[in-house]
C-alpha positions as CSV (number, residue, x, y, z in Angstrom):
1,M,-24.6,7.3,-0.7
2,L,-23.2,6.3,-4.1
3,L,-19.9,4.3,-3.6
4,E,-17.4,2.8,-6.0
5,V,-15.3,-0.3,-5.0
6,R,-12.2,-1.6,-6.6
7,H,-10.9,-4.9,-5.2
8,V,-7.6,-6.4,-6.5
9,T,-6.4,-9.8,-5.4
10,Q,-3.2,-11.1,-6.8
11,Y,-1.6,-14.5,-6.3
12,Q,2.1,-14.9,-7.3
13,Y,3.9,-18.2,-7.5
14,A,7.6,-18.9,-7.2
15,V,7.4,-21.1,-10.3
16,P,4.6,-21.6,-12.8
17,V,1.7,-23.7,-11.5
18,R,-0.2,-26.0,-13.9
19,E,-3.8,-24.9,-13.1
20,S,-5.9,-22.7,-10.7
21,V,-9.5,-23.1,-9.7
22,M,-11.1,-20.2,-7.8
23,E,-14.4,-19.0,-6.3
24,V,-15.1,-15.3,-5.3
25,W,-17.8,-13.7,-3.2
26,M,-17.2,-10.1,-4.3
27,Q,-20.5,-9.0,-5.9
28,P,-22.4,-6.6,-3.6
29,Q,-25.9,-7.7,-2.7
30,R,-29.2,-6.3,-4.0
31,S,-31.5,-5.4,-1.1
32,A,-33.9,-2.8,0.1
33,R,-31.1,-0.6,1.4
34,Q,-28.5,-1.4,-1.3
35,R,-28.8,-1.0,-5.0
36,L,-26.2,-2.7,-7.2
37,V,-25.5,-0.2,-10.0
38,S,-22.7,-2.2,-11.8
39,F,-20.3,-5.1,-11.3
40,D,-17.4,-6.2,-13.4
41,L,-14.9,-9.0,-12.8
42,D,-11.6,-9.1,-14.7
43,I,-9.3,-12.2,-14.6
44,D,-5.7,-12.3,-15.8
45,P,-4.8,-14.7,-17.4
46,P,-8.1,-14.3,-19.2
47,T,-10.6,-17.2,-18.8
48,Q,-14.3,-17.8,-18.9
49,V,-16.2,-17.0,-15.7
50,F,-19.3,-18.7,-14.5
51,S,-21.7,-17.9,-11.6
52,Y,-24.3,-19.5,-9.3
53,A,-26.2,-18.7,-6.2
54,D,-25.1,-20.6,-3.1
55,S,-27.4,-22.0,-0.4
56,F,-27.6,-18.6,1.4
57,G,-28.5,-16.7,-1.8
58,N,-25.1,-15.2,-2.4
59,A,-23.7,-14.6,-5.9
60,V,-20.6,-16.7,-6.4
61,Y,-18.3,-16.5,-9.4
62,H,-16.0,-19.3,-10.3
63,F,-13.4,-20.1,-13.0
64,D,-10.6,-22.4,-14.0
65,V,-7.3,-21.3,-15.4
66,P,-6.1,-24.6,-17.0
67,Q,-2.8,-23.4,-18.5
68,P,0.5,-22.9,-16.7
69,H,0.9,-19.4,-15.1
70,D,3.0,-17.7,-12.4
71,R,0.5,-15.0,-11.5
72,L,-3.2,-14.8,-11.1
73,T,-4.9,-11.4,-10.8
74,I,-8.6,-10.9,-9.9
75,T,-10.0,-7.4,-10.2
76,A,-13.6,-6.7,-9.1
77,R,-15.2,-3.3,-9.7
78,S,-18.5,-2.3,-8.3
79,A,-20.8,0.8,-8.0
80,V,-23.4,0.6,-5.2
81,E,-26.0,3.0,-4.0
82,T,-26.7,2.6,-0.3
83,Q,-29.3,4.0,2.1
84,A,-29.1,4.7,5.8
85,P,-31.1,2.2,7.9
86,A,-34.2,3.3,9.8
87,P,-33.4,4.6,13.2
88,L,-33.5,2.0,16.0
89,P,-35.9,2.4,18.9
90,D,-34.3,3.2,22.3
91,H,-35.2,-0.3,23.5
92,L,-37.5,-3.3,23.1
93,D,-39.8,-5.0,25.6
94,Q,-38.5,-8.0,27.6
95,G,-41.1,-10.1,25.7
96,E,-38.6,-10.1,22.8
97,W,-36.6,-12.8,24.6
98,D,-39.7,-15.0,24.6
99,R,-40.3,-14.3,20.9
100,L,-36.8,-15.4,20.2
101,R,-37.6,-18.8,21.7
102,S,-40.4,-19.5,19.2
103,D,-40.1,-22.9,17.6
104,F,-41.0,-21.4,14.2
105,L,-38.2,-18.7,14.5
106,R,-35.7,-21.3,15.6
107,G,-36.6,-23.6,12.7
108,E,-36.4,-20.8,10.1
109,N,-32.9,-19.7,11.4
110,F,-31.5,-23.1,12.3
111,D,-28.1,-22.4,10.5
112,F,-27.6,-19.2,12.4
113,L,-28.3,-20.5,15.8
114,H,-25.8,-23.4,16.0
115,P,-22.0,-23.5,16.3
116,H,-20.2,-23.7,13.0
117,G,-16.5,-23.5,11.9
118,F,-14.8,-20.6,13.7
119,A,-17.9,-19.4,15.6
120,R,-18.2,-21.9,18.4
121,E,-18.1,-21.8,22.2
122,T,-14.8,-22.8,23.9
123,G,-13.4,-22.7,27.4
124,L,-11.5,-19.5,26.7
125,L,-14.7,-17.9,25.4
126,H,-16.6,-18.8,28.6
127,A,-13.7,-17.4,30.6
128,Y,-13.8,-14.1,28.6
129,M,-17.6,-13.9,29.1
130,A,-17.2,-14.4,32.9
131,E,-14.4,-11.8,33.1
132,H,-16.4,-9.1,31.4
133,E,-19.8,-10.2,32.9
134,I,-21.2,-10.7,29.4
135,D,-24.2,-12.7,30.5
136,D,-25.3,-9.9,32.7
137,L,-26.3,-8.0,29.6
138,R,-29.2,-10.5,29.1
139,R,-31.0,-8.9,32.0
140,R,-31.8,-6.1,29.6
141,D,-34.0,-6.2,26.6
142,P,-32.4,-7.9,23.5
143,L,-31.7,-4.7,21.6
144,T,-29.9,-3.1,24.5
145,A,-28.1,-6.3,25.2
146,L,-26.8,-6.5,21.6
147,Q,-25.7,-2.9,21.7
148,G,-23.9,-3.6,24.9
149,L,-22.1,-6.7,23.6
150,N,-21.1,-4.8,20.5
151,R,-19.4,-2.2,22.7
152,K,-17.9,-4.7,25.1
153,I,-16.1,-6.5,22.2
154,Y,-14.9,-3.2,20.8
155,E,-13.5,-2.1,24.2
156,S,-11.9,-5.4,25.2
157,F,-10.0,-6.3,21.9
158,G,-7.3,-4.3,20.2
159,Y,-7.3,-3.9,16.4
160,E,-4.0,-5.2,15.0
161,A,-3.4,-7.0,11.7
162,G,-1.0,-9.9,11.5
163,V,-1.8,-11.3,15.0
164,T,-4.3,-13.9,13.5
165,R,-4.6,-15.7,10.2
166,A,-7.5,-16.4,7.9
167,D,-7.8,-19.9,9.4
168,S,-7.2,-18.9,13.1
169,P,-9.6,-20.5,15.6
170,I,-11.5,-18.3,18.0
171,D,-9.1,-19.0,20.8
172,D,-6.2,-17.2,19.1
173,V,-7.9,-13.8,19.4
174,L,-9.1,-14.6,22.9
175,R,-5.6,-15.3,24.0
176,A,-4.0,-12.3,22.3
177,R,-7.0,-9.9,22.9
178,K,-6.0,-8.5,19.5
179,G,-7.1,-9.2,16.0
180,V,-9.1,-8.0,13.0
181,C,-12.8,-7.7,12.1
182,Q,-13.1,-11.4,11.1
183,D,-12.0,-12.4,14.7
184,F,-14.3,-10.0,16.5
185,V,-17.3,-11.2,14.4
186,H,-16.6,-14.8,15.3
187,V,-16.5,-13.9,19.0
188,M,-19.8,-12.0,18.8
189,L,-21.5,-14.8,16.7
190,A,-20.6,-17.4,19.2
191,I,-22.0,-15.4,22.1
192,L,-25.2,-14.4,20.4
193,R,-25.9,-18.0,19.4
194,S,-25.3,-19.1,23.0
195,W,-28.0,-16.6,23.9
196,G,-30.4,-18.0,21.4
197,V,-30.2,-15.0,19.1
198,P,-29.9,-15.9,15.3
199,A,-26.7,-14.3,14.0
200,R,-24.9,-14.4,10.7
201,Y,-21.5,-13.4,9.3
202,V,-21.5,-10.6,6.7
203,S,-18.7,-10.1,4.3
204,G,-18.3,-6.9,2.4
205,Y,-16.6,-3.5,2.4
206,L,-16.6,-0.3,4.6
207,F,-16.3,3.3,3.4
208,T,-13.9,4.2,6.2
209,D,-14.3,7.5,8.0
210,R,-11.8,8.4,10.7
211,K,-14.1,11.2,11.9
212,H,-16.4,8.4,13.0
213,G,-13.6,6.7,14.9
214,D,-13.3,3.8,12.5
215,R,-10.3,1.6,13.2
216,S,-10.7,-0.7,10.2
217,D,-8.0,-0.9,7.5
218,P,-9.4,1.3,4.7
219,D,-7.5,-0.8,2.1
220,A,-9.0,-4.2,3.1
221,T,-12.3,-6.1,3.0
222,H,-14.5,-5.9,6.1
223,A,-16.9,-8.1,8.1
224,W,-19.7,-7.5,10.6
225,V,-22.6,-9.3,12.3
226,E,-26.3,-9.3,11.5
227,A,-28.6,-10.4,14.3
228,F,-32.2,-11.3,14.0
229,L,-34.7,-9.7,16.4
230,P,-38.4,-10.6,15.7
231,S,-39.6,-7.0,16.1
232,L,-36.9,-5.5,13.9
233,R,-35.7,-8.3,11.6
234,W,-32.0,-8.4,10.6
235,I,-29.9,-5.7,12.3
236,G,-26.2,-5.1,11.5
237,F,-23.7,-4.6,14.3
238,D,-20.0,-3.8,13.6
239,P,-18.0,-4.7,16.8
240,T,-14.7,-3.6,15.1
241,N,-15.9,0.0,15.1
242,N,-18.6,0.0,17.8
243,T,-21.4,1.0,15.5
244,V,-24.5,-0.4,13.8
245,A,-24.2,-1.1,10.1
246,T,-24.8,2.2,8.2
247,E,-24.9,3.4,4.6
248,R,-21.1,3.2,4.7
249,H,-21.3,-0.6,4.9
250,I,-21.5,-2.6,1.6
251,A,-22.7,-6.2,2.1
252,C,-21.5,-8.8,-0.4
253,A,-22.4,-12.1,1.2
254,V,-23.8,-13.7,4.4
255,G,-23.0,-17.1,6.0
256,R,-22.5,-19.0,9.2
257,D,-18.9,-17.8,9.6
258,Y,-16.0,-16.7,7.5
259,S,-15.5,-20.1,5.9
260,D,-18.8,-19.8,4.1
261,V,-18.1,-16.5,2.4
262,P,-14.4,-15.6,2.1
263,P,-13.8,-12.8,-0.5
264,S,-11.8,-15.4,-2.6
265,R,-11.0,-19.1,-2.2
266,G,-9.1,-21.3,-4.5
267,V,-6.7,-24.1,-5.1
268,Y,-3.8,-24.6,-7.5
269,K,-2.0,-27.6,-8.9
270,G,1.7,-27.5,-8.4
271,E,4.5,-27.4,-5.7
272,A,5.2,-23.7,-5.9
273,E,5.1,-21.4,-2.9
274,S,2.4,-18.6,-3.3
275,L,2.3,-15.0,-2.2
276,L,-1.1,-13.2,-1.8
277,A,-1.5,-9.4,-2.2
278,V,-4.8,-7.6,-1.8
279,G,-5.7,-4.0,-2.5
280,V,-9.2,-2.5,-1.8
281,S,-10.4,1.0,-2.6
282,V,-13.8,2.3,-1.5
283,R,-14.6,5.8,-2.6
284,K,-17.6,8.1,-3.1
285,A,-18.7,8.0,-6.8
286,R,-16.9,10.4,-9.1
287,A,-13.9,10.6,-6.8
288,A,-10.5,9.6,-8.2
289,I,-9.8,5.9,-7.5
290,S,-6.0,5.3,-7.4
291,E,-4.3,2.0,-7.9
292,P,-3.3,0.2,-4.6
293,E,0.2,1.2,-3.6
294,F,1.7,-2.3,-4.0
295,L,0.1,-3.0,-7.4
296,R,-0.2,-1.3,-10.8
297,V,-2.8,-3.5,-12.5
298,S,-3.8,-3.1,-16.1
299,R,-6.9,-4.6,-17.6
300,P,-5.7,-7.8,-19.3
301,A,-6.1,-8.1,-23.0
302,S,-7.6,-11.2,-24.7
303,R,-6.2,-12.6,-27.9
304,N,-8.3,-10.3,-30.1
305,G,-7.2,-7.2,-28.1
306,A,-10.4,-6.7,-26.2
307,P,-10.4,-6.6,-22.4
308,G,-10.2,-10.1,-20.9
309,R,-13.5,-10.0,-19.0
310,R,-16.3,-12.5,-19.4
311,V,-19.1,-13.0,-16.9
312,A,-21.8,-15.6,-17.6
313,P,-24.2,-17.7,-15.6
314,G,-23.3,-21.3,-15.2
315,A,-23.3,-24.4,-13.0
316,A,-21.0,-25.3,-10.1
317,H,-17.5,-26.4,-11.1
318,E,-16.0,-29.6,-9.7
319,H,-12.3,-30.2,-9.3
320,Q,-11.3,-33.6,-7.8
321,Q,-7.5,-33.5,-7.6
322,R,-5.6,-32.7,-4.4
323,L,-4.6,-29.1,-4.6
324,H,-3.2,-26.4,-2.2
325,Q,-5.6,-24.1,-0.4
326,M,-5.4,-20.3,-0.7
327,Q,-7.5,-17.8,1.3
328,Q,-7.4,-14.1,2.4
329,Q,-8.3,-12.7,5.8
330,Q,-10.9,-10.0,6.3
331,Q,-9.9,-6.9,8.2
């Protein structure tokens, strides 16, 4: 499937701020099932953009806008060719649990086996697991257990934006029993790691299809889980939509939880209140891609009249002053 993605992120400030420093995780990955055809990143006000690979191998772009500005717009455009994953077997043998306890496997996947940030066990998580008899799933083989957990989370949480925030702890969604994809992924990660199954957070996009029962917001970024099973390697599970990852899922970055790979993260220097607006469009190639309803974004012009886009490799950028944090939630 050939897909086109347009992702617009706009920060507006009540009064001009003196400087902004940003990082973005918006470039789709290159993998056996995902071919990156093109990627462009436009920044307004125009500035030079650098890139580096983080500790998980993700492409990270970063830039500094050093002059006063009252608006910052980031526009990422991608074209990606995806392939459907190989069909999964009906089940695995019970020996897969023993293989998951291998010292070598646990050493290789250390980061994805331990609590981190939002994905950690709490008293409310243990109560949720007892209420829904989650640990009973472990009597089955690991693949069947993971499929059952994916379905349990889908059935026991309602999808509703605005109930949680980008920085909400796991207990917020456990109390409300409502949230968005970011929240459901953190719940599933915490449970899988408590079972001894390596699991990682995947940030990206979904080509939404209501015919498949998708409940994700089609105009937002998306997140899902990848779990490691020795016999199958990394397998994607989407608890928001009760499905495995398909050719409709476009992966951009992987990490231990949301805090490792937000679509964008930045700080600014100033006392102004900020307003964040995000528009995402995922379409089959050659289909018309309209502007997000709340934005009409033109390609910024540089001083010589050319588009204000510049992407170049570079080193990590350090900024040592105390600045205000800005993030966006994945849905």
